[in-house]
Wavefront OBJ file of the C-alpha trace (Angstrom):
o trace
v 11.659 -7.470 40.537
v 15.405 -8.016 40.298
v 17.211 -6.868 43.422
v 20.772 -7.332 42.213
v 22.764 -9.334 39.728
v 26.445 -10.206 39.594
v 27.661 -10.767 36.037
v 30.111 -13.538 35.277
v 32.129 -10.963 33.320
v 35.065 -9.476 35.231
v 37.553 -6.738 34.358
v 41.202 -6.169 35.202
v 41.237 -4.046 38.354
v 45.009 -3.540 38.170
v 44.834 -1.840 34.758
v 41.861 0.276 35.836
v 43.786 1.400 38.921
v 46.790 2.308 36.746
v 44.633 4.479 34.487
v 42.921 5.999 37.517
v 46.323 7.100 38.858
v 47.051 8.963 35.616
v 43.944 11.142 35.799
v 44.148 14.698 37.067
v 43.569 14.582 40.826
v 42.253 18.168 40.756
v 39.420 17.201 38.383
v 37.435 15.360 41.080
v 34.265 17.246 42.068
v 32.031 16.853 45.103
v 28.805 14.992 44.453
v 26.105 17.560 43.773
v 23.599 16.307 46.400
v 25.450 17.343 49.533
v 22.570 16.503 51.877
v 22.838 12.815 50.997
v 26.279 12.056 52.429
v 28.806 12.842 55.138
v 32.523 13.126 54.464
v 33.984 13.286 50.959
v 32.129 11.729 48.016
v 33.636 12.889 44.741
v 33.038 12.254 41.053
v 34.991 12.229 37.778
v 32.767 12.338 34.670
v 33.876 9.996 31.878
v 30.683 10.389 29.877
v 28.316 13.277 30.483
v 25.839 15.646 28.870
v 27.671 17.236 25.929
v 30.915 15.668 27.192
v 31.271 18.368 29.842
v 33.834 17.902 32.602
v 31.741 20.153 34.834
v 28.596 18.032 34.707
v 28.462 15.128 37.155
v 24.683 14.769 37.196
v 22.944 11.591 36.029
v 19.502 12.410 34.622
v 17.091 9.488 34.558
v 15.554 8.328 31.308
v 12.139 9.901 31.777
v 13.690 13.359 31.935
v 16.699 12.907 29.664
v 15.331 12.415 26.151
v 16.493 15.862 25.045
v 20.057 15.467 26.323
v 23.008 14.193 24.314
v 25.665 12.230 26.193
v 29.220 11.958 24.900
v 32.672 10.948 26.150
v 34.701 13.484 28.091
v 38.362 14.310 27.515
v 39.201 12.250 30.619
v 37.829 9.055 29.106
v 39.828 9.618 25.937
v 42.992 9.233 28.064
v 41.944 5.796 29.339
v 42.071 3.088 26.675
v 41.234 0.197 28.981
v 38.317 2.005 30.632
v 37.020 2.687 27.123
v 37.090 -1.052 26.394
v 35.272 -1.774 29.667
v 32.516 0.684 28.777
v 32.307 -0.606 25.207
v 31.611 -4.097 26.543
v 28.057 -2.876 27.149
v 26.334 -3.075 23.760
v 23.622 -0.569 24.560
v 23.112 3.160 24.856
v 25.231 4.597 27.651
v 24.188 7.798 29.408
v 26.228 8.983 32.395
v 29.494 7.152 33.116
v 31.430 8.244 36.189
v 34.238 7.303 38.519
v 32.871 7.759 42.026
v 35.163 7.949 45.058
v 34.133 7.570 48.692
v 36.801 8.773 51.095
v 37.839 6.897 54.257
v 35.208 7.334 56.950
v 32.633 8.766 54.529
v 28.994 7.669 54.497
v 26.261 7.776 51.867
v 22.969 7.995 53.717
v 20.041 5.622 53.056
v 18.154 6.775 49.957
v 16.431 5.561 46.795
v 17.035 6.629 43.188
v 13.583 6.771 41.647
v 12.997 5.018 38.295
v 16.535 3.602 38.266
v 15.845 -0.075 37.654
v 15.957 -2.666 34.891
v 12.170 -3.002 34.975
v 11.733 0.733 34.336
v 14.116 0.753 31.381
v 17.337 2.056 32.940
v 20.097 -0.005 34.555
v 23.110 1.049 36.596
v 26.210 -1.146 36.702
v 28.886 -0.860 39.383
v 32.435 -2.056 38.745
v 34.667 -1.686 41.826
v 38.078 -0.284 40.877
v 39.406 0.063 44.424
v 37.649 -1.434 47.427
v 38.171 -3.571 50.526
v 36.284 -5.650 53.073
v 35.519 -2.648 55.285
v 33.275 -0.987 52.714
v 29.685 -1.735 53.764
v 27.138 -1.505 50.919
v 23.582 -2.201 52.064
v 20.685 -2.759 49.670
v 17.433 -2.947 51.633
v 19.481 -3.920 54.708
v 21.209 -6.797 52.882
v 24.963 -6.434 52.585
v 26.222 -6.765 49.018
v 29.939 -7.545 48.836
v 31.480 -6.409 45.556
v 35.083 -7.268 44.755
v 37.536 -5.324 42.597
v 36.970 -6.020 38.895
v 33.522 -7.566 39.335
v 30.467 -6.181 37.548
v 27.157 -5.761 39.361
v 23.686 -4.548 38.436
v 21.961 -3.003 41.441
v 18.315 -2.002 41.639
v 18.891 1.397 43.181
v 15.221 2.338 43.178
v 15.353 0.302 46.401
v 16.729 1.896 49.564
v 20.522 1.640 49.807
v 23.456 3.125 51.700
v 27.256 2.885 51.854
v 29.806 3.240 54.660
v 33.544 3.295 54.072
v 34.847 2.104 57.426
v 38.370 1.582 56.099
v 41.444 3.799 55.948
v 41.437 3.637 52.131
v 39.416 5.298 49.384
v 36.775 3.280 47.582
v 36.381 3.947 43.840
v 33.693 2.496 41.573
v 33.191 2.830 37.832
v 29.450 3.551 37.553
v 27.787 3.046 34.169
v 24.181 4.061 33.451
v 22.589 2.399 30.418
v 19.232 2.224 28.689
v 17.813 -1.267 28.570
v 17.744 -2.870 25.115
v 17.620 -6.432 23.781
v 21.345 -6.930 24.530
v 20.815 -6.050 28.193
v 17.747 -8.314 28.384
v 19.705 -11.209 26.882
v 22.586 -10.503 29.274
v 20.247 -10.769 32.257
v 18.742 -13.995 30.908
v 22.234 -15.467 30.400
v 23.267 -14.531 33.930
v 20.063 -15.908 35.461
v 22.048 -18.360 37.612
v 23.220 -15.403 39.724
v 19.952 -13.478 39.585
v 18.341 -12.519 42.882
v 14.581 -11.944 42.779
v 13.112 -10.454 45.929
v 10.066 -12.717 45.830
v 12.207 -15.847 45.396
v 14.767 -15.373 48.165
v 12.528 -16.515 51.032
v 11.094 -19.351 48.950
v 14.561 -20.682 48.070
v 15.726 -20.465 51.679
v 12.611 -22.288 52.879
v 13.027 -25.080 50.327
v 16.704 -25.502 51.220
v 15.806 -25.649 54.930
v 13.270 -28.399 54.261
v 15.865 -30.428 52.350
v 18.351 -30.129 55.218
v 15.699 -31.361 57.651
v 15.211 -34.442 55.477
v 18.982 -35.026 55.341
v 19.243 -34.677 59.136
v 16.446 -37.184 59.647
v 18.107 -39.670 57.286
v 21.374 -39.372 59.206
v 19.586 -40.000 62.501
v 18.335 -43.331 61.154
v 21.955 -44.566 60.961
v 21.210 -47.230 58.342
v 23.550 -47.727 55.417
v 20.828 -46.943 52.875
v 19.696 -43.796 54.727
v 23.268 -42.528 55.099
v 23.991 -43.082 51.402
v 20.827 -41.205 50.432
v 21.661 -38.362 52.829
v 25.164 -38.061 51.323
v 23.752 -37.951 47.787
v 21.162 -35.303 48.700
v 23.833 -33.194 50.393
v 26.150 -33.368 47.376
v 23.266 -32.373 45.099
v 22.494 -29.398 47.341
v 26.125 -28.310 47.280
v 26.251 -28.540 43.483
v 23.061 -26.457 43.143
v 24.116 -23.751 45.622
v 27.813 -23.172 44.926
v 27.407 -19.398 44.557
v 25.363 -19.089 47.757
v 28.004 -20.918 49.789
v 30.866 -19.098 48.052
v 29.402 -15.711 48.943
v 28.861 -16.861 52.532
v 32.483 -18.008 52.731
v 33.718 -14.681 51.306
v 31.752 -12.673 53.858
v 33.199 -14.782 56.667
v 36.777 -14.487 55.365
v 36.441 -10.702 55.178
v 34.865 -10.560 58.647
v 37.976 -12.113 60.232
v 40.271 -9.642 58.482
v 41.570 -11.658 55.515
v 41.476 -9.772 52.217
v 40.519 -11.160 48.828
v 40.887 -9.726 45.356
v 39.345 -10.870 42.080
v 41.908 -10.679 39.294
v 43.114 -12.776 36.339
v 45.963 -15.123 37.317
v 48.642 -15.862 34.767
v 50.644 -18.495 36.588
v 49.710 -22.090 37.381
v 48.088 -22.428 40.802
v 48.095 -25.501 43.027
v 44.384 -24.842 43.631
v 42.975 -23.703 40.255
v 41.920 -20.054 40.326
v 43.349 -19.291 43.783
v 46.700 -17.891 44.893
v 47.898 -16.354 48.150
v 50.004 -13.215 47.752
v 51.225 -11.134 50.689
v 48.546 -12.543 52.966
v 45.715 -11.842 50.536
v 43.768 -14.420 48.504
v 43.712 -13.713 44.764
v 40.742 -15.228 42.939
v 40.399 -15.821 39.200
v 36.737 -16.631 38.555
v 37.533 -17.926 35.055
v 39.956 -20.538 36.414
v 38.239 -21.272 39.739
v 37.032 -24.872 39.667
v 36.059 -25.533 43.290
v 34.871 -22.375 45.108
v 35.075 -24.104 48.484
v 38.870 -24.195 48.203
v 38.926 -20.537 49.266
v 38.106 -21.532 52.867
v 41.100 -23.872 52.974
v 43.411 -21.119 51.703
v 41.993 -18.788 54.344
v 42.801 -21.435 56.969
v 46.504 -21.398 56.081
v 46.595 -17.602 56.386
v 44.659 -17.611 59.672
v 47.026 -20.160 61.213
v 50.115 -18.052 60.548
v 51.553 -15.923 63.360
v 50.123 -12.401 63.158
v 53.507 -10.887 62.354
v 54.080 -13.240 59.402
v 50.564 -13.217 57.967
v 50.966 -10.250 55.621
v 54.079 -11.760 54.024
v 52.800 -15.264 53.294
v 52.724 -16.330 49.639
v 51.231 -19.380 47.966
v 54.577 -20.875 47.016
v 55.491 -21.125 50.730
v 52.350 -23.003 51.811
v 53.105 -26.681 52.218
v 56.876 -26.263 52.013
v 57.812 -25.724 55.652
v 59.326 -28.407 57.873
v 55.982 -28.573 59.715
v 53.896 -28.799 56.528
v 52.059 -31.994 57.507
v 50.972 -30.609 60.882
v 49.975 -27.282 59.298
v 47.825 -29.095 56.734
v 46.043 -31.139 59.426
v 45.337 -27.989 61.431
v 44.093 -26.216 58.287
v 41.695 -29.083 57.550
v 40.329 -28.971 61.113
v 39.983 -25.155 60.911
v 38.154 -25.463 57.588
v 35.693 -28.013 58.951
v 35.008 -25.754 61.950
v 34.341 -22.865 59.559
v 31.826 -25.012 57.649
v 30.003 -25.816 60.889
v 30.056 -22.153 61.949
v 28.678 -20.983 58.585
v 26.213 -23.869 58.268
v 27.873 -24.787 54.976
v 27.902 -28.508 54.067
v 31.467 -29.818 54.379
v 31.293 -31.367 50.887
v 31.487 -27.768 49.597
v 35.129 -27.738 50.716
v 35.992 -31.415 51.019
v 35.101 -32.400 47.466
v 36.095 -35.475 45.504
v 38.737 -33.629 43.462
v 40.724 -32.405 46.462
v 42.816 -33.816 49.266
v 44.321 -36.499 47.008
v 40.866 -37.831 46.274
v 40.002 -38.220 49.951
v 38.017 -35.029 50.508
v 34.622 -36.652 50.936
v 36.067 -39.245 53.315
v 37.538 -36.443 55.446
v 34.107 -34.782 55.580
v 32.447 -38.046 56.619
v 35.080 -38.759 59.292
v 34.822 -35.289 60.817
v 31.038 -35.451 60.797
v 31.281 -38.697 62.795
v 33.663 -37.071 65.288
v 36.828 -38.727 63.984
v 38.938 -35.574 64.032
v 42.591 -34.825 63.424
v 44.488 -31.542 63.670
v 42.371 -30.403 66.609
v 45.178 -30.655 69.227
v 47.142 -28.105 67.190
v 44.194 -25.682 67.256
v 43.953 -26.262 71.010
v 47.650 -25.570 71.429
v 47.162 -22.284 69.524
v 44.298 -21.383 71.887
v 41.812 -21.329 69.004
v 39.482 -23.974 70.466
v 39.100 -25.480 73.918
v 40.029 -28.797 75.474
v 37.477 -31.188 76.944
v 36.831 -29.211 80.142
v 36.371 -25.888 78.306
v 32.972 -24.341 77.546
v 33.932 -24.038 73.870
v 35.194 -27.234 72.260
v 35.745 -28.242 68.641
v 34.121 -27.743 66.171
v 33.265 -24.471 67.927
v 36.130 -21.984 67.949
v 37.305 -19.457 70.540
v 39.012 -17.376 67.864
v 39.646 -17.719 64.130
v 43.196 -16.359 63.862
v 46.307 -17.492 65.707
l 1 2 3 4 5 6 7 8 9 10 11 12 13 14 15 16 17 18 19 20 21 22 23 24 25 26 27 28 29 30 31 32 33 34 35 36 37 38 39 40 41 42 43 44 45 46 47 48 49 50 51 52 53 54 55 56 57 58 59 60 61 62 63 64 65 66 67 68 69 70 71 72 73 74 75 76 77 78 79 80 81 82 83 84 85 86 87 88 89 90 91 92 93 94 95 96 97 98 99 100 101 102 103 104 105 106 107 108 109 110 111 112 113 114 115 116 117 118 119 120 121 122 123 124 125 126 127 128 129 130 131 132 133 134 135 136 137 138 139 140 141 142 143 144 145 146 147 148 149 150 151 152 153 154 155 156 157 158 159 160 161 162 163 164 165 166 167 168 169 170 171 172 173 174 175 176 177 178 179 180 181 182 183 184 185 186 187 188 189 190 191 192 193 194 195 196 197 198 199 200 201 202 203 204 205 206 207 208 209 210 211 212 213 214 215 216 217 218 219 220 221 222 223 224 225 226 227 228 229 230 231 232 233 234 235 236 237 238 239 240 241 242 243 244 245 246 247 248 249 250 251 252 253 254 255 256 257 258 259 260 261 262 263 264 265 266 267 268 269 270 271 272 273 274 275 276 277 278 279 280 281 282 283 284 285 286 287 288 289 290 291 292 293 294 295 296 297 298 299 300 301 302 303 304 305 306 307 308 309 310 311 312 313 314 315 316 317 318 319 320 321 322 323 324 325 326 327 328 329 330 331 332 333 334 335 336 337 338 339 340 341 342 343 344 345 346 347 348 349 350 351 352 353 354 355 356 357 358 359 360 361 362 363 364 365 366 367 368 369 370 371 372 373 374 375 376 377 378 379 380 381 382 383 384 385 386 387 388 389 390 391 392 393 394 395 396
């Protein structure tokens, strides 16, 4: 059984937000099942039974063979949303914009027969969201960024909490599974999460790390070379796992990210810092681990300046060298904290070709940049209970 699947395909959240702003604010209707949520959960139908603007119900396949779905007048106003929906080369049933107000909660529940295996799939595309929206699928948090596209098996128990001060809006598309959908899922298999494989994969990865640790303890040149090769192979095979882990951590310390196409050249391909937020272009992103290093530069800024920092300013101050050393130390500490191999960040293509050497030096305790973190009060000195690579706090 497929639990969830993130597609490689992304959409332009900025354009979707622009079209959302043009829609009639008075057309939003409360979700029909009022026992299932607290606060405001409202819906705009873009495709419904007979194209009605008054019908926000999604009827599952087993009961919907006699119903005809068509576009509503609202969708006809939104050219880009039409193109997003038309990307799915299959029969679409209900298509809705669904808004969860600040502080609102959708209670734990299951949508029966709403799964790929039972012939009906629901895709979520976040139009407006943030790191304080908590979506749980069988108690596992699923972090969905603006513009991403996710299949979620909602026949499993799930819930949502909007703990932010901002509304959360998703484009929700219900489709009937056909050969195109099956081929799409096969193509995206690299990001597929099968419930019965998750524990197996984690166990196998744990065993490999035990072997690597034992090789490092031997301290012979041959053993260390083999350990390094095994670690690099693990990093290459688990890029998405580590990237998601890094994203969750970045959000947990209050740094925002947004997935969006980037037009301009970026120093780190696919990443740009704008007003204290990390913009990510998955099409251009070459080294996912770079996102932790960008987060380090934001975290090391004074709190009052953090929201104004932009990518063009990083590395151009009079203290750029010291800031870079501190950012490298911060990034290594984050890897240790997250149990992410440092080669994920310190790769051969970064740090003027010296990334792997930095990782090896830090692993052997040959640090630099740490006194700056100590001066900022982010880690302790030798007589403190918490010393590097452990951190007292993650932001200056």
